[in-house]
C-alpha positions in Angstrom: -59.1 -51.4 -3.6 -58.2 -47.9 -2.9 -56.2 -48.9 0.2 -54.4 -51.5 -2.0 -53.5 -48.8 -4.5 -52.2 -46.6 -1.7 -50.0 -49.3 -0.3 -48.7 -50.2 -3.8 -47.8 -46.6 -4.4 -46.2 -46.3 -1.0 -44.1 -49.5 -1.6 -43.0 -48.2 -5.0 -42.0 -44.9 -3.4 -39.9 -46.8 -0.8 -38.2 -48.9 -3.5 -37.4 -45.8 -5.5 -36.0 -44.2 -2.4 -33.8 -47.2 -1.8 -32.5 -46.9 -5.3 -31.7 -43.2 -4.9 -30.0 -44.0 -1.6 -27.9 -46.7 -3.2 -26.9 -44.3 -6.0 -25.9 -41.6 -3.5 -24.0 -44.1 -1.4 -22.0 -45.0 -4.5 -21.2 -41.4 -5.2 -20.1 -40.8 -1.6 -17.9 -43.9 -1.7 -16.2 -42.7 -5.0 -15.4 -39.3 -3.4 -14.4 -40.6 0.0 -10.7 -41.2 -1.1 -10.4 -37.7 -2.7 -8.8 -34.8 -0.9 -11.3 -32.9 1.3 -12.0 -29.2 1.1 -10.6 -28.7 4.6 -7.3 -30.2 3.4 -7.3 -28.0 0.3 -8.1 -25.0 2.5 -5.2 -25.8 4.8 -2.9 -26.0 1.7 -4.4 -22.7 0.5 -3.6 -21.1 3.9 0.0 -22.4 3.7 0.4 -20.8 0.3 -1.1 -17.6 1.6 1.5 -17.6 4.4 4.3 -18.2 1.9 2.9 -15.3 -0.2 2.8 -13.1 2.9 6.4 -14.0 3.7 7.5 -13.1 0.2 5.5 -9.8 0.4 7.3 -9.1 3.7 10.6 -9.8 2.1 9.7 -7.5 -0.9 8.7 -4.7 1.5 12.0 -5.1 3.4 13.9 -5.2 0.1 12.2 -2.1 -1.2 13.2 -0.4 2.1 16.8 -1.4 1.4 16.5 -0.2 -2.2 15.1 3.2 -1.0 17.9 3.5 1.6 20.5 2.6 -1.0 19.0 5.1 -3.5 19.0 7.8 -0.8 22.7 7.1 -0.1 23.5 7.3 -3.9 21.7 10.6 -4.2 23.4 12.0 -1.1 26.8 10.7 -2.4 26.2 12.1 -5.9 25.2 15.5 -4.4 28.3 15.5 -2.2 30.5 14.5 -5.2 29.0 17.3 -7.2 30.0 19.8 -4.5 33.5 18.3 -4.4 33.7 18.6 -8.2 32.7 22.3 -7.9 35.3 22.8 -5.2 38.0 21.2 -7.4 36.9 23.4 -10.3 37.2 26.5 -8.1 40.6 25.3 -6.9 41.7 24.9 -10.5 40.7 28.5 -11.2 42.4 29.7 -8.0 45.6 27.8 -8.9 45.5 29.2 -12.4 45.2 32.7 -11.0 47.9 32.1 -8.4 50.2 30.7 -11.1 49.5 33.7 -13.2 50.3 36.1 -10.3 53.5 34.2 -9.5 54.5 34.5 -13.2 53.7 38.2 -13.1 55.8 38.6 -9.8 58.6 36.7 -11.5 58.6 39.2 -14.3 58.4 42.2 -12.0 61.2 40.8 -9.8 63.3 40.2 -12.9 62.6 43.8 -13.9 63.5 45.2 -10.5 66.6 43.0 -10.3 67.7 44.4 -13.7 67.0 47.9 -12.4 68.9 47.1 -9.2 71.8 45.7 -11.1 71.9 48.7 -13.4 71.7 51.1 -10.4 74.3 49.1 -8.5 76.6 49.1 -11.6 76.2 52.9 -12.0 76.9 53.4 -8.3 79.9 51.3 -8.4 81.2 52.9 -11.5 80.5 56.4 -10.2 82.3 55.6 -6.9 85.2 54.2 -8.8 85.4 57.2 -11.0 85.3 59.5 -8.1 88.1 57.6 -6.4 90.1 57.6 -9.5 89.6 61.3 -10.1 90.7 62.2 -6.5 93.7 59.8 -6.8 94.7 61.3 -10.1 94.4 64.8 -8.7 96.6 63.9 -5.8 99.1 61.9 -7.9 99.4 64.2 -10.9 99.3 67.4 -8.9 97.2 69.1 -11.5 94.5 69.8 -9.1 95.2 69.3 -5.4 94.1 70.8 -2.2 97.5 72.3 -1.6 97.5 73.8 -5.1 94.2 75.3 -4.5 95.3 76.8 -1.2 98.8 78.1 -2.2 97.7 79.4 -5.5 95.1 81.6 -3.8 95.7 85.3 -4.4 94.1 86.4 -1.3 92.5 85.0 1.8 89.1 85.6 0.2 90.3 83.8 -2.9 91.4 81.0 -0.6 88.1 80.8 1.0 86.5 80.7 -2.4 88.8 78.0 -3.5 88.2 75.9 -0.4 84.4 76.3 -0.8 84.7 75.3 -4.4 86.5 72.1 -3.4 84.0 71.4 -0.7 81.1 71.9 -3.2 82.7 69.4 -5.6 83.0 66.9 -2.8 79.4 67.5 -1.7 78.2 67.1 -5.2 80.1 63.8 -5.5 78.7 62.6 -2.1 75.2 63.7 -3.1 75.4 61.8 -6.4 76.7 58.8 -4.6 73.9 59.0 -2.0 71.2 59.4 -4.6 72.5 56.4 -6.4 72.7 54.4 -3.2 69.1 55.5 -2.3 67.9 54.4 -5.7 69.6 51.1 -5.3 68.0 50.7 -1.8 64.6 51.5 -3.2 65.0 49.0 -6.0 66.2 46.4 -3.5 63.2 47.1 -1.2 60.8 46.8 -4.1 62.5 43.5 -5.1 62.3 42.2 -1.5 58.6 43.2 -1.4 58.0 41.3 -4.6 59.9 38.3 -3.3 57.7 38.4 -0.1 54.5 38.6 -2.1 55.7 35.8 -4.4 56.6 33.7 -1.3 53.0 34.2 0.0 51.6 33.2 -3.3 53.9 30.1 -3.2 52.4 29.3 0.2 48.9 29.8 -1.1 49.7 27.6 -4.1 51.0 24.9 -1.9 47.9 25.1 0.3 45.7 24.9 -2.8 47.6 21.9 -4.1 47.2 20.2 -0.8 43.5 21.0 -0.7 43.1 19.7 -4.3 45.0 16.5 -3.3 42.5 16.0 -0.4 39.5 16.8 -2.7 40.9 14.4 -5.3 41.2 11.7 -2.7 37.7 12.5 -1.4 36.4 12.3 -5.0 38.1 9.0 -5.6 36.6 7.6 -2.4 33.2 8.9 -3.5 33.6 7.2 -6.9 34.5 4.0 -5.1 31.5 4.2 -2.7 29.2 5.1 -5.7 30.5 2.1 -7.6 29.7 -0.1 -4.5 26.2 1.4 -4.2 25.5 0.9 -7.9 26.6 -2.7 -7.6 24.4 -3.1 -4.5 21.5 -1.5 -6.3 21.9 -4.0 -9.2 22.1 -6.9 -6.7 18.9 -5.6 -4.9 17.1 -5.2 -8.2 18.0 -8.7 -9.2 16.8 -10.0 -5.8 13.6 -7.9 -6.1 12.9 -9.4 -9.6 13.5 -12.9 -8.1 11.1 -12.2 -5.2 8.5 -10.8 -7.6 8.8 -13.9 -9.8 8.3 -16.1 -6.7 5.3 -14.0 -5.7 3.7 -14.4 -9.2 4.3 -18.1 -9.1 2.7 -18.3 -5.6 -0.3 -16.2 -6.8 -0.8 -18.6 -9.7 -0.6 -21.5 -7.3 -3.1 -19.8 -5.0 -5.4 -19.1 -7.9 -5.3 -22.8 -8.9 -5.7 -23.9 -5.2 -8.7 -21.6 -4.8 -10.3 -23.0 -7.9 -9.6 -26.6 -6.7 -10.9 -25.6 -3.2 -14.1 -24.0 -4.7 -14.7 -27.0 -6.9 -14.2 -29.4 -4.0 -16.4 -27.3 -1.7 -19.1 -27.3 -4.4 -18.7 -31.0 -4.7 -19.0 -31.5 -1.0 -22.0 -29.2 -0.8 -23.6 -31.2 -3.5 -22.9 -34.4 -1.6 -24.2 -32.8 1.5 -27.3 -31.7 -0.3 -27.8 -35.2 -1.7 -27.3 -36.5 1.8 -29.9 -34.0 3.1 -32.2 -35.0 0.3 -31.7 -38.6 1.2 -32.4 -37.9 4.8 -35.5 -35.8 3.9 -36.8 -38.5 1.6 -36.3 -41.0 4.4 -38.0 -38.6 6.8 -40.8 -38.0 4.3 -41.3 -41.8 3.9 -41.4 -42.2 7.7 -43.8 -39.3 8.0 -46.0 -40.6 5.2 -46.0 -44.1 6.7 -46.8 -42.7 10.1 -49.6 -40.5 8.7 -50.9 -43.3 6.5 -50.9 -45.7 9.4 -52.5 -43.3 11.8 -55.2 -42.3 9.2 -55.7 -45.6 7.5 -59.2 -45.8 9.0 -60.0 -42.4 7.4 -58.6 -43.2 3.9 -61.9 -43.5 2.2 -63.1 -40.2 3.7 -60.0 -38.4 2.5 -60.3 -39.8 -1.0 -63.8 -38.5 -1.2 -62.8 -35.1 0.2 -60.0 -34.7 -2.4 -62.5 -35.5 -5.2 -64.8 -32.9 -3.9 -62.1 -30.3 -3.6 -60.6 -31.1 -7.0 -63.8 -29.8 -8.6 -63.4 -26.5 -6.8 -60.8 -23.8 -6.9 -58.7 -23.2 -3.7 -60.7 -20.9 -1.4 -59.6 -17.3 -1.2 -61.6 -16.5 2.0 -63.2 -18.2 4.9 -64.3 -17.9 8.5 -61.9 -18.1 11.4 -62.1 -21.6 12.9 -63.3 -23.3 9.8 -62.7 -27.1 9.8 -62.7 -27.3 6.0 -59.0 -28.2 5.1 -58.6 -28.6 1.4 -55.2 -30.2 1.6 -56.3 -33.1 3.7 -53.0 -32.8 5.7 -52.6 -31.7 9.2 -51.3 -28.0 9.5 -50.0 -26.8 12.8 -50.7 -23.4 14.3 -47.4 -21.6 13.7 -47.3 -19.7 17.0 -49.0 -19.0 20.3 -50.9 -15.8 19.5 -53.0 -13.4 21.6 -55.5 -12.5 18.9 -56.2 -12.4 15.2 -55.6 -8.7 14.3 -56.2 -8.9 10.5 -58.0 -11.7 8.6 -57.5 -12.9 5.1 -59.1 -10.8 2.3 -59.6 -7.2 1.3 -58.9 -4.6 4.0 -58.0 -1.0 4.7 -54.2 -1.2 4.9 -53.0 0.2 8.3 -49.8 1.7 6.8 -50.6 2.6 3.2 -54.1 3.9 3.9 -55.6 2.1 0.9 -57.8 -0.9 0.2 -55.8 -3.9 -0.7 -55.8 -7.7 -0.7 -54.4 -9.2 2.5 -52.9 -12.5 1.4 -52.6 -14.0 4.8 -53.6 -13.5 8.5 -51.9 -11.4 11.2 -51.4 -13.2 14.5 -50.5 -10.8 17.2 -48.4 -11.7 20.3 -45.5 -10.5 22.4 -42.2 -9.8 20.7 -39.9 -12.8 20.8 -42.8 -15.3 20.6 -41.4 -18.5 19.0 -42.6 -19.3 15.5 -42.8 -22.9 14.2 -43.1 -24.6 10.8 -46.8 -25.3 10.1 -45.8 -28.3 8.0 -42.6 -30.2 7.0 -40.8 -29.0 3.9 -37.7 -27.3 2.5 -36.8 -23.7 3.3 -36.7 -21.9 -0.1 -36.4 -18.3 1.3 -34.8 -16.9 4.4 -34.0 -13.2 3.9 -35.1 -9.6 4.6 -36.9 -6.9 2.7 -38.4 -3.5 3.6 -42.0 -4.8 3.4 -41.9 -8.3 4.8 -39.0 -7.7 7.2 -37.2 -10.9 8.1 -39.3 -13.7 6.6 -39.1 -17.4 5.7 -40.8 -19.4 3.0 -41.2 -23.2 3.2 -42.1 -25.4 0.2 -44.1 -28.5 1.2 -43.6 -30.3 -2.1 -47.2 -30.9 -2.9 -48.1 -27.5 -4.4 -48.4 -25.8 -1.1 -46.0 -23.2 0.4 -46.2 -21.3 3.7 -44.7 -17.9 4.5 -43.8 -16.3 7.9 -43.1 -12.6 8.0 -42.0 -9.7 10.3 -39.8 -11.9 12.5 -37.1 -10.4 14.7 -34.8 -13.0 13.1 -34.9 -16.5 11.7 -32.9 -19.6 12.7 -33.0 -21.6 9.5 -31.1 -21.4 6.1 -32.2 -21.8 2.5 -32.0 -25.5 1.7 -32.7 -26.7 5.2 -35.4 -29.4 5.7 -37.6 -28.5 8.6 -40.2 -30.7 10.3 -43.7 -29.6 11.3 -43.4 -27.8 14.7 -39.7 -27.1 14.3 -38.6 -23.6 15.5 -37.8 -21.3 12.5 -37.8 -17.8 14.1 -39.3 -15.3 16.6 -42.2 -12.9 16.3 -41.2 -9.3 15.7 -42.1 -6.1 13.9 -39.5 -5.8 11.1 -40.4 -4.4 7.7 -43.7 -2.6 7.2 -45.4 -3.3 10.5 -47.4 -1.5 13.2 -46.4 -3.8 16.0 -45.2 -7.3 17.0 -47.1 -9.9 15.0 -46.7 -12.8 12.6 -48.0 -12.5 9.1 -48.8 -16.1 8.2 -49.7 -17.1 4.6 -50.4 -20.2 2.6 -50.3 -20.5 -1.2 -51.4 -23.3 -3.4 -49.8 -23.6 -6.8 -48.9 -19.8 -6.6 -52.4 -18.6 -5.4 -52.8 -17.4 -1.8 -55.6 -19.1 0.2 -57.1 -18.4 3.6 -54.7 -19.9 6.2 -57.6 -20.2 8.7 -59.2 -22.9 6.5 -56.0 -25.0 7.2 -55.0 -24.2 10.8 -58.6 -23.8 12.2 
């Protein structure tokens, strides 16, 4: 009767499994035609390449903008210097023009003085000539009259000396007038020379101003070109930024689509893994059931006895009392049992505490195997347990493997009894290479030696 119930339950489980497999197959078929995560990832990579290309263009464009701005700043500085030079030239030209005007006035004054002196000189000379001619023609005063009318030789000498003094006075006056005229002429010539120099300077300043005006006009032209170039570059920069923003939006959408597809595929993979594990569990259950069919009655009686007792929290090494009724494998080849299950004096904390497992010592790197089949629920590291793995056996039992050098499984993996899961080490809080092996039943740790013997 009991065997019949067992086989009925087994067949029902198989039928349920077939239904689950059919459902999963339908889901897989509906998703088969959809775009895969790999394809979405390739599209995402292409978008990233496009974004990188736009970024490179933006970098190059910003370099051109900086260079164009530098040229504008340099040109504006040069134009400012030119404007200052032109302003100075205007001041110099104004000064030179003022000097030329002053020289014109002075030259005009000197010319007037010269004309007046020349007129007086001419007039004086003319008067002198006329006086001498009149003296000679009228005979009122002549040289012969002066000589023949002398009363004595001494008087003659006096008269001759008087005539000579008159002539000397006339010559002196004429010479003085001539000297004045010469000085005025020299001053006028000097003023003309200075004025001529100023005219040359003015011409040079005008020529320089013409050059600076041309240079300024060229600077204005170049500056207008640079401003137009800056506007073109700014427009292109805005265009590239807009394209980059659009690509970033596309990348964000593509990433979301990729993550959703990846999650969907992971779920499909998990369902497939569950399907495989269910199939493996069925096969394992069938194998175990077939191999132990002769002992079924004994197992039922054993379970009834154990159901009336709490799971054991202690035991003797090598005990054959296995409350689970399922075969548990020894997780490693160990040299010795260094710390049993139960209260002990902790080797690192120095306090009495409950040891919720057994320590199996062995050489570093000793392989560690799953004691039973199940799903990996933990594969991580902490400062106390070191690298450790927890396996859920789906019947209320879980097993834990601590202080490994490293593990070789991931969370979600289905492992079979005897499958390699890691290597013995001394990570975490440990005094040497060993495996801390523990078994819990519905959250309560039990003595592993009652299960592995």
